[in-house]
N, CA, C and O atoms as a Tripos MOL2 file, in Angstrom:
@<TRIPOS>MOLECULE
protein
  232   231    58     0     0
PROTEIN
NO_CHARGES

@<TRIPOS>ATOM
      1 N          71.3310   82.3110   70.8010 N.3       1 MET1
      2 CA         71.4870   83.6350   71.1900 C.3       1 MET1
      3 C          71.9490   84.4350   69.9770 C.2       1 MET1
      4 O          72.4970   83.8990   69.0140 O.2       1 MET1
      5 N          71.7060   85.7340   70.0660 N.am      2 SER2
      6 CA         72.0230   86.5620   68.8670 C.3       2 SER2
      7 C          73.4820   87.0100   68.8660 C.2       2 SER2
      8 O          74.1850   86.9610   69.8750 O.2       2 SER2
      9 N          73.8860   87.4380   67.7110 N.am      3 PHE3
     10 CA         75.2180   87.9280   67.5060 C.3       3 PHE3
     11 C          75.4730   89.1270   68.3730 C.2       3 PHE3
     12 O          76.5730   89.2480   68.9130 O.2       3 PHE3
     13 N          74.5450   90.0050   68.5390 N.am      4 TRP4
     14 CA         74.7730   91.2510   69.3900 C.3       4 TRP4
     15 C          75.0370   90.9100   70.8270 C.2       4 TRP4
     16 O          75.8090   91.5920   71.5010 O.2       4 TRP4
     17 N          74.4000   89.8560   71.3100 N.am      5 PHE5
     18 CA         74.6680   89.4260   72.6640 C.3       5 PHE5
     19 C          76.1200   89.0300   72.9030 C.2       5 PHE5
     20 O          76.7070   89.3800   73.9270 O.2       5 PHE5
     21 N          76.6860   88.3080   71.9640 N.am      6 TYR6
     22 CA         78.1060   87.8920   72.0700 C.3       6 TYR6
     23 C          78.9700   89.0960   71.9660 C.2       6 TYR6
     24 O          79.9540   89.1990   72.6980 O.2       6 TYR6
     25 N          78.6450   90.0550   71.0600 N.am      7 ILE7
     26 CA         79.4500   91.2460   70.9580 C.3       7 ILE7
     27 C          79.4380   92.0200   72.2410 C.2       7 ILE7
     28 O          80.4740   92.5120   72.6880 O.2       7 ILE7
     29 N          78.2460   92.1380   72.8530 N.am      8 THR8
     30 CA         78.1440   92.8570   74.1370 C.3       8 THR8
     31 C          78.9700   92.1740   75.2450 C.2       8 THR8
     32 O          79.6630   92.8370   76.0160 O.2       8 THR8
     33 N          78.8830   90.8910   75.3020 N.am      9 ILE9
     34 CA         79.7060   90.1590   76.3180 C.3       9 ILE9
     35 C          81.2270   90.3680   76.1220 C.2       9 ILE9
     36 O          81.9690   90.6420   77.0660 O.2       9 ILE9
     37 N          81.6420   90.2270   74.8700 N.am     10 ILE10
     38 CA         83.0570   90.3400   74.5590 C.3      10 ILE10
     39 C          83.5270   91.8200   74.9430 C.2      10 ILE10
     40 O          84.5880   92.0190   75.5350 O.2      10 ILE10
     41 N          82.6890   92.8010   74.5750 N.am     11 THR11
     42 CA         83.0640   94.1910   74.8830 C.3      11 THR11
     43 C          83.1100   94.4220   76.3570 C.2      11 THR11
     44 O          83.9950   95.1200   76.8510 O.2      11 THR11
     45 N          82.1480   93.8370   77.0910 N.am     12 ALA12
     46 CA         82.1140   94.0160   78.5620 C.3      12 ALA12
     47 C          83.3710   93.3890   79.1770 C.2      12 ALA12
     48 O          84.0070   94.0170   80.0230 O.2      12 ALA12
     49 N          83.7380   92.1910   78.7810 N.am     13 PHE13
     50 CA         84.9470   91.5580   79.3230 C.3      13 PHE13
     51 C          86.1860   92.3850   78.9670 C.2      13 PHE13
     52 O          87.1030   92.5070   79.7790 O.2      13 PHE13
     53 N          86.2150   92.9470   77.7700 N.am     14 SER14
     54 CA         87.3640   93.7380   77.3540 C.3      14 SER14
     55 C          87.4980   94.9760   78.2250 C.2      14 SER14
     56 O          88.5950   95.3460   78.6430 O.2      14 SER14
     57 N          86.3670   95.6050   78.4890 N.am     15 LEU15
     58 CA         86.3980   96.8000   79.3340 C.3      15 LEU15
     59 C          86.8050   96.5010   80.7970 C.2      15 LEU15
     60 O          87.5100   97.2830   81.4360 O.2      15 LEU15
     61 N          86.3490   95.3760   81.2850 N.am     16 ILE16
     62 CA         86.7040   94.9640   82.6550 C.3      16 ILE16
     63 C          88.2010   94.6970   82.7470 C.2      16 ILE16
     64 O          88.8510   95.1200   83.7030 O.2      16 ILE16
     65 N          88.7530   93.9930   81.7510 N.am     17 TYR17
     66 CA         90.1580   93.6820   81.6550 C.3      17 TYR17
     67 C          90.9960   94.9780   81.5200 C.2      17 TYR17
     68 O          92.0290   95.1340   82.1710 O.2      17 TYR17
     69 N          90.5380   95.8660   80.6870 N.am     18 TYR18
     70 CA         91.3150   97.1790   80.5320 C.3      18 TYR18
     71 C          91.2710   97.9100   81.8430 C.2      18 TYR18
     72 O          92.2910   98.4740   82.2410 O.2      18 TYR18
     73 N          90.1720   97.9380   82.5340 N.am     19 GLY19
     74 CA         90.1190   98.5940   83.8380 C.3      19 GLY19
     75 C          91.0910   97.9660   84.8730 C.2      19 GLY19
     76 O          91.7760   98.6610   85.6240 O.2      19 GLY19
     77 N          91.1100   96.6800   84.8690 N.am     20 TYR20
     78 CA         91.9990   95.9000   85.7570 C.3      20 TYR20
     79 C          93.4500   96.2560   85.4550 C.2      20 TYR20
     80 O          94.2230   96.5170   86.3760 O.2      20 TYR20
     81 N          93.8240   96.2690   84.2040 N.am     21 GLU21
     82 CA         95.2070   96.5530   83.8390 C.3      21 GLU21
     83 C          95.5830   97.9870   84.2210 C.2      21 GLU21
     84 O          96.6910   98.2070   84.7110 O.2      21 GLU21
     85 N          94.7130   98.9540   84.0170 N.am     22 LYS22
     86 CA         94.9420  100.3220   84.3940 C.3      22 LYS22
     87 C          95.1590  100.4400   85.9340 C.2      22 LYS22
     88 O          96.0250  101.1730   86.4110 O.2      22 LYS22
     89 N          94.3130   99.6670   86.6860 N.am     23 LYS23
     90 CA         94.4060   99.7380   88.1340 C.3      23 LYS23
     91 C          95.7550   99.1850   88.5800 C.2      23 LYS23
     92 O          96.4060   99.7660   89.4490 O.2      23 LYS23
     93 N          96.1810   98.0600   87.9880 N.am     24 LYS24
     94 CA         97.4720   97.5070   88.3660 C.3      24 LYS24
     95 C          98.6280   98.5120   88.0600 C.2      24 LYS24
     96 O          99.5360   98.6700   88.8760 O.2      24 LYS24
     97 N          98.5870   99.1840   86.8860 N.am     25 LYS25
     98 CA         99.5730  100.1090   86.5570 C.3      25 LYS25
     99 C          99.5970  101.2970   87.5100 C.2      25 LYS25
    100 O         100.6670  101.7750   87.8870 O.2      25 LYS25
    101 N          98.3920  101.7810   87.9040 N.am     26 TYR26
    102 CA         98.3040  102.9120   88.8250 C.3      26 TYR26
    103 C          98.8890  102.5070   90.2170 C.2      26 TYR26
    104 O          99.6520  103.2650   90.8160 O.2      26 TYR26
    105 N          98.5200  101.3160   90.7050 N.am     27 GLU27
    106 CA         99.0220  100.8210   91.9990 C.3      27 GLU27
    107 C         100.5420  100.6930   91.9570 C.2      27 GLU27
    108 O         101.2100  101.0520   92.9260 O.2      27 GLU27
    109 N         101.0980  100.1940   90.8660 N.am     28 LEU28
    110 CA        102.5390  100.0520   90.7180 C.3      28 LEU28
    111 C         103.2060  101.4080   90.7840 C.2      28 LEU28
    112 O         104.1810  101.5870   91.5140 O.2      28 LEU28
    113 N         102.6940  102.3600   90.0340 N.am     29 LYS29
    114 CA        103.2740  103.7190   90.0140 C.3      29 LYS29
    115 C         103.2190  104.3280   91.3860 C.2      29 LYS29
    116 O         104.1760  104.9800   91.8040 O.2      29 LYS29
    117 N         102.1190  104.1370   92.1130 N.am     30 ALA30
    118 CA        102.0160  104.6470   93.4850 C.3      30 ALA30
    119 C         103.0240  104.0580   94.4410 C.2      30 ALA30
    120 O         103.5620  104.7620   95.2960 O.2      30 ALA30
    121 N         103.2950  102.7320   94.2990 N.am     31 LYS31
    122 CA        104.3050  102.1010   95.1270 C.3      31 LYS31
    123 C         105.6880  102.5480   94.7320 C.2      31 LYS31
    124 O         106.5540  102.6860   95.5960 O.2      31 LYS31
    125 N         105.9330  102.7850   93.4260 N.am     32 GLU32
    126 CA        107.2200  103.3410   93.0420 C.3      32 GLU32
    127 C         107.4790  104.7660   93.6560 C.2      32 GLU32
    128 O         108.5900  105.0620   94.0960 O.2      32 GLU32
    129 N         106.4700  105.5950   93.6690 N.am     33 ILE33
    130 CA        106.5630  106.9110   94.2240 C.3      33 ILE33
    131 C         106.7830  106.7900   95.7050 C.2      33 ILE33
    132 O         107.6340  107.5080   96.2310 O.2      33 ILE33
    133 N         106.1010  105.9590   96.4010 N.am     34 GLU34
    134 CA        106.2800  105.7510   97.8170 C.3      34 GLU34
    135 C         107.7220  105.2640   98.1580 C.2      34 GLU34
    136 O         108.3290  105.7340   99.1200 O.2      34 GLU34
    137 N         108.2420  104.3270   97.3580 N.am     35 LEU35
    138 CA        109.5870  103.8410   97.5300 C.3      35 LEU35
    139 C         110.6160  104.9870   97.3710 C.2      35 LEU35
    140 O         111.5530  105.1180   98.1590 O.2      35 LEU35
    141 N         110.4020  105.8140   96.3160 N.am     36 GLU36
    142 CA        111.2880  106.8780   96.1190 C.3      36 GLU36
    143 C         111.2870  107.9110   97.2530 C.2      36 GLU36
    144 O         112.3250  108.4530   97.6320 O.2      36 GLU36
    145 N         110.1290  108.1510   97.7560 N.am     37 GLN37
    146 CA        109.9800  109.0450   98.9360 C.3      37 GLN37
    147 C         110.7090  108.4810  100.1370 C.2      37 GLN37
    148 O         111.3730  109.2310  100.8520 O.2      37 GLN37
    149 N         110.6070  107.1630  100.3870 N.am     38 GLN38
    150 CA        111.3130  106.5300  101.4980 C.3      38 GLN38
    151 C         112.8450  106.6350  101.2930 C.2      38 GLN38
    152 O         113.5830  106.8940  102.2440 O.2      38 GLN38
    153 N         113.3120  106.4310  100.0400 N.am     39 LYS39
    154 CA        114.7650  106.5920   99.7750 C.3      39 LYS39
    155 C         115.2640  107.9690  100.0760 C.2      39 LYS39
    156 O         116.3540  108.1630  100.6150 O.2      39 LYS39
    157 N         114.4180  108.9500   99.7060 N.am     40 LEU40
    158 CA        114.8500  110.3580   99.9300 C.3      40 LEU40
    159 C         114.8670  110.6780  101.4280 C.2      40 LEU40
    160 O         115.7670  111.3800  101.8890 O.2      40 LEU40
    161 N         113.9000  110.1820  102.1890 N.am     41 GLU41
    162 CA        113.8990  110.3490  103.6060 C.3      41 GLU41
    163 C         115.1040  109.6450  104.2840 C.2      41 GLU41
    164 O         115.6740  110.1430  105.2550 O.2      41 GLU41
    165 N         115.4630  108.4650  103.7280 N.am     42 LEU42
    166 CA        116.6570  107.7650  104.2660 C.3      42 LEU42
    167 C         117.8900  108.5340  103.9960 C.2      42 LEU42
    168 O         118.7510  108.5810  104.8750 O.2      42 LEU42
    169 N         118.0690  109.1600  102.8370 N.am     43 GLU43
    170 CA        119.2060  109.9640  102.5120 C.3      43 GLU43
    171 C         119.2600  111.1800  103.3500 C.2      43 GLU43
    172 O         120.3470  111.6080  103.7390 O.2      43 GLU43
    173 N         118.1100  111.7780  103.6570 N.am     44 LYS44
    174 CA        118.0240  112.9450  104.4630 C.3      44 LYS44
    175 C         118.5400  112.6170  105.8930 C.2      44 LYS44
    176 O         119.3020  113.3790  106.4880 O.2      44 LYS44
    177 N         118.1110  111.5000  106.3900 N.am     45 ILE45
    178 CA        118.5270  111.1170  107.7700 C.3      45 ILE45
    179 C         120.0410  110.7820  107.7640 C.2      45 ILE45
    180 O         120.7290  111.0990  108.7350 O.2      45 ILE45
    181 N         120.5650  110.1610  106.7110 N.am     46 LYS46
    182 CA        122.0040  109.9140  106.6570 C.3      46 LYS46
    183 C         122.7750  111.1890  106.6110 C.2      46 LYS46
    184 O         123.8240  111.2900  107.2460 O.2      46 LYS46
    185 N         122.2920  112.1950  105.8700 N.am     47 ILE47
    186 CA        122.9610  113.4940  105.7530 C.3      47 ILE47
    187 C         122.9880  114.1810  107.1140 C.2      47 ILE47
    188 O         124.0170  114.6890  107.5620 O.2      47 ILE47
    189 N         121.7970  114.1790  107.7670 N.am     48 GLU48
    190 CA        121.6660  114.7810  109.1290 C.3      48 GLU48
    191 C         122.6240  114.1150  110.1450 C.2      48 GLU48
    192 O         123.2820  114.7860  110.9400 O.2      48 GLU48
    193 N         122.6740  112.7650  110.0840 N.am     49 ASN49
    194 CA        123.5360  112.0390  110.9900 C.3      49 ASN49
    195 C         124.9680  112.3210  110.6620 C.2      49 ASN49
    196 O         125.7960  112.4290  111.5660 O.2      49 ASN49
    197 N         125.2820  112.4430  109.4230 N.am     50 GLY50
    198 CA        126.6950  112.7630  108.9950 C.3      50 GLY50
    199 C         127.1220  114.1330  109.5270 C.2      50 GLY50
    200 O         128.2420  114.3080  110.0080 O.2      50 GLY50
    201 N         126.2150  115.0890  109.4310 N.am     51 LYS51
    202 CA        126.5910  116.4090  109.9040 C.3      51 LYS51
    203 C         126.7230  116.4490  111.4440 C.2      51 LYS51
    204 O         127.5530  117.1720  111.9940 O.2      51 LYS51
    205 N         125.8860  115.6570  112.1080 N.am     52 VAL52
    206 CA        125.9570  115.6020  113.5850 C.3      52 VAL52
    207 C         127.2750  114.9030  113.9640 C.2      52 VAL52
    208 O         127.9200  115.3250  114.9240 O.2      52 VAL52
    209 N         127.6880  113.8670  113.2550 N.am     53 ASN53
    210 CA        128.9170  113.1490  113.5580 C.3      53 ASN53
    211 C         130.1360  114.0590  113.2890 C.2      53 ASN53
    212 O         131.1200  113.9990  114.0270 O.2      53 ASN53
    213 N         130.0740  114.9080  112.2260 N.am     54 GLU54
    214 CA        131.1590  115.8150  111.9510 C.3      54 GLU54
    215 C         131.2920  116.8260  113.0300 C.2      54 GLU54
    216 O         132.4230  117.1470  113.3960 O.2      54 GLU54
    217 N         130.2350  117.3580  113.5740 N.am     55 LYS55
    218 CA        130.2930  118.2940  114.6710 C.3      55 LYS55
    219 C         130.8510  117.7460  115.9120 C.2      55 LYS55
    220 O         131.5600  118.4350  116.6450 O.2      55 LYS55
    221 N         130.5400  116.4780  116.1780 N.am     56 GLU56
    222 CA        131.0240  115.8130  117.4330 C.3      56 GLU56
    223 C         132.5380  115.5970  117.3020 C.2      56 GLU56
    224 O         133.2480  115.7460  118.2960 O.2      56 GLU56
    225 N         133.0360  115.2680  116.1710 N.am     57 THR57
    226 CA        134.4640  114.9640  116.0160 C.3      57 THR57
    227 C         135.3320  116.2060  115.9990 C.2      57 THR57
    228 O         136.5360  116.1150  116.2410 O.2      57 THR57
    229 N         134.7590  117.3540  115.7230 N.am     58 GLN58
    230 CA        135.5890  118.5870  115.6430 C.3      58 GLN58
    231 C         135.8030  119.2070  116.9230 C.2      58 GLN58
    232 O         136.4720  120.2360  117.0070 O.2      58 GLN58
@<TRIPOS>BOND
     1     1     2 1
     2     2     3 1
     3     3     4 2
     4     3     5 am
     5     5     6 1
     6     6     7 1
     7     7     8 2
     8     7     9 am
     9     9    10 1
    10    10    11 1
    11    11    12 2
    12    11    13 am
    13    13    14 1
    14    14    15 1
    15    15    16 2
    16    15    17 am
    17    17    18 1
    18    18    19 1
    19    19    20 2
    20    19    21 am
    21    21    22 1
    22    22    23 1
    23    23    24 2
    24    23    25 am
    25    25    26 1
    26    26    27 1
    27    27    28 2
    28    27    29 am
    29    29    30 1
    30    30    31 1
    31    31    32 2
    32    31    33 am
    33    33    34 1
    34    34    35 1
    35    35    36 2
    36    35    37 am
    37    37    38 1
    38    38    39 1
    39    39    40 2
    40    39    41 am
    41    41    42 1
    42    42    43 1
    43    43    44 2
    44    43    45 am
    45    45    46 1
    46    46    47 1
    47    47    48 2
    48    47    49 am
    49    49    50 1
    50    50    51 1
    51    51    52 2
    52    51    53 am
    53    53    54 1
    54    54    55 1
    55    55    56 2
    56    55    57 am
    57    57    58 1
    58    58    59 1
    59    59    60 2
    60    59    61 am
    61    61    62 1
    62    62    63 1
    63    63    64 2
    64    63    65 am
    65    65    66 1
    66    66    67 1
    67    67    68 2
    68    67    69 am
    69    69    70 1
    70    70    71 1
    71    71    72 2
    72    71    73 am
    73    73    74 1
    74    74    75 1
    75    75    76 2
    76    75    77 am
    77    77    78 1
    78    78    79 1
    79    79    80 2
    80    79    81 am
    81    81    82 1
    82    82    83 1
    83    83    84 2
    84    83    85 am
    85    85    86 1
    86    86    87 1
    87    87    88 2
    88    87    89 am
    89    89    90 1
    90    90    91 1
    91    91    92 2
    92    91    93 am
    93    93    94 1
    94    94    95 1
    95    95    96 2
    96    95    97 am
    97    97    98 1
    98    98    99 1
    99    99   100 2
   100    99   101 am
   101   101   102 1
   102   102   103 1
   103   103   104 2
   104   103   105 am
   105   105   106 1
   106   106   107 1
   107   107   108 2
   108   107   109 am
   109   109   110 1
   110   110   111 1
   111   111   112 2
   112   111   113 am
   113   113   114 1
   114   114   115 1
   115   115   116 2
   116   115   117 am
   117   117   118 1
   118   118   119 1
   119   119   120 2
   120   119   121 am
   121   121   122 1
   122   122   123 1
   123   123   124 2
   124   123   125 am
   125   125   126 1
   126   126   127 1
   127   127   128 2
   128   127   129 am
   129   129   130 1
   130   130   131 1
   131   131   132 2
   132   131   133 am
   133   133   134 1
   134   134   135 1
   135   135   136 2
   136   135   137 am
   137   137   138 1
   138   138   139 1
   139   139   140 2
   140   139   141 am
   141   141   142 1
   142   142   143 1
   143   143   144 2
   144   143   145 am
   145   145   146 1
   146   146   147 1
   147   147   148 2
   148   147   149 am
   149   149   150 1
   150   150   151 1
   151   151   152 2
   152   151   153 am
   153   153   154 1
   154   154   155 1
   155   155   156 2
   156   155   157 am
   157   157   158 1
   158   158   159 1
   159   159   160 2
   160   159   161 am
   161   161   162 1
   162   162   163 1
   163   163   164 2
   164   163   165 am
   165   165   166 1
   166   166   167 1
   167   167   168 2
   168   167   169 am
   169   169   170 1
   170   170   171 1
   171   171   172 2
   172   171   173 am
   173   173   174 1
   174   174   175 1
   175   175   176 2
   176   175   177 am
   177   177   178 1
   178   178   179 1
   179   179   180 2
   180   179   181 am
   181   181   182 1
   182   182   183 1
   183   183   184 2
   184   183   185 am
   185   185   186 1
   186   186   187 1
   187   187   188 2
   188   187   189 am
   189   189   190 1
   190   190   191 1
   191   191   192 2
   192   191   193 am
   193   193   194 1
   194   194   195 1
   195   195   196 2
   196   195   197 am
   197   197   198 1
   198   198   199 1
   199   199   200 2
   200   199   201 am
   201   201   202 1
   202   202   203 1
   203   203   204 2
   204   203   205 am
   205   205   206 1
   206   206   207 1
   207   207   208 2
   208   207   209 am
   209   209   210 1
   210   210   211 1
   211   211   212 2
   212   211   213 am
   213   213   214 1
   214   214   215 1
   215   215   216 2
   216   215   217 am
   217   217   218 1
   218   218   219 1
   219   219   220 2
   220   219   221 am
   221   221   222 1
   222   222   223 1
   223   223   224 2
   224   223   225 am
   225   225   226 1
   226   226   227 1
   227   227   228 2
   228   227   229 am
   229   229   230 1
   230   230   231 1
   231   231   232 2
@<TRIPOS>SUBSTRUCTURE
     1 MET1         2 RESIDUE 1 A MET
     2 SER2         6 RESIDUE 1 A SER
     3 PHE3        10 RESIDUE 1 A PHE
     4 TRP4        14 RESIDUE 1 A TRP
     5 PHE5        18 RESIDUE 1 A PHE
     6 TYR6        22 RESIDUE 1 A TYR
     7 ILE7        26 RESIDUE 1 A ILE
     8 THR8        30 RESIDUE 1 A THR
     9 ILE9        34 RESIDUE 1 A ILE
    10 ILE10       38 RESIDUE 1 A ILE
    11 THR11       42 RESIDUE 1 A THR
    12 ALA12       46 RESIDUE 1 A ALA
    13 PHE13       50 RESIDUE 1 A PHE
    14 SER14       54 RESIDUE 1 A SER
    15 LEU15       58 RESIDUE 1 A LEU
    16 ILE16       62 RESIDUE 1 A ILE
    17 TYR17       66 RESIDUE 1 A TYR
    18 TYR18       70 RESIDUE 1 A TYR
    19 GLY19       74 RESIDUE 1 A GLY
    20 TYR20       78 RESIDUE 1 A TYR
    21 GLU21       82 RESIDUE 1 A GLU
    22 LYS22       86 RESIDUE 1 A LYS
    23 LYS23       90 RESIDUE 1 A LYS
    24 LYS24       94 RESIDUE 1 A LYS
    25 LYS25       98 RESIDUE 1 A LYS
    26 TYR26      102 RESIDUE 1 A TYR
    27 GLU27      106 RESIDUE 1 A GLU
    28 LEU28      110 RESIDUE 1 A LEU
    29 LYS29      114 RESIDUE 1 A LYS
    30 ALA30      118 RESIDUE 1 A ALA
    31 LYS31      122 RESIDUE 1 A LYS
    32 GLU32      126 RESIDUE 1 A GLU
    33 ILE33      130 RESIDUE 1 A ILE
    34 GLU34      134 RESIDUE 1 A GLU
    35 LEU35      138 RESIDUE 1 A LEU
    36 GLU36      142 RESIDUE 1 A GLU
    37 GLN37      146 RESIDUE 1 A GLN
    38 GLN38      150 RESIDUE 1 A GLN
    39 LYS39      154 RESIDUE 1 A LYS
    40 LEU40      158 RESIDUE 1 A LEU
    41 GLU41      162 RESIDUE 1 A GLU
    42 LEU42      166 RESIDUE 1 A LEU
    43 GLU43      170 RESIDUE 1 A GLU
    44 LYS44      174 RESIDUE 1 A LYS
    45 ILE45      178 RESIDUE 1 A ILE
    46 LYS46      182 RESIDUE 1 A LYS
    47 ILE47      186 RESIDUE 1 A ILE
    48 GLU48      190 RESIDUE 1 A GLU
    49 ASN49      194 RESIDUE 1 A ASN
    50 GLY50      198 RESIDUE 1 A GLY
    51 LYS51      202 RESIDUE 1 A LYS
    52 VAL52      206 RESIDUE 1 A VAL
    53 ASN53      210 RESIDUE 1 A ASN
    54 GLU54      214 RESIDUE 1 A GLU
    55 LYS55      218 RESIDUE 1 A LYS
    56 GLU56      222 RESIDUE 1 A GLU
    57 THR57      226 RESIDUE 1 A THR
    58 GLN58      230 RESIDUE 1 A GLN
């Protein structure tokens, strides 16, 4: 087989691997954002419950 065939195969595998790595990073970032959103919602609920509890004790 020719030299150009091997170059093409190596380039194709490199591009596939690069795309796979980018996809993993994107999915990780999306999960981090989702986790941060859940933390904020939990804090919001805690604050709301804290205010409700303060009103009940007064």
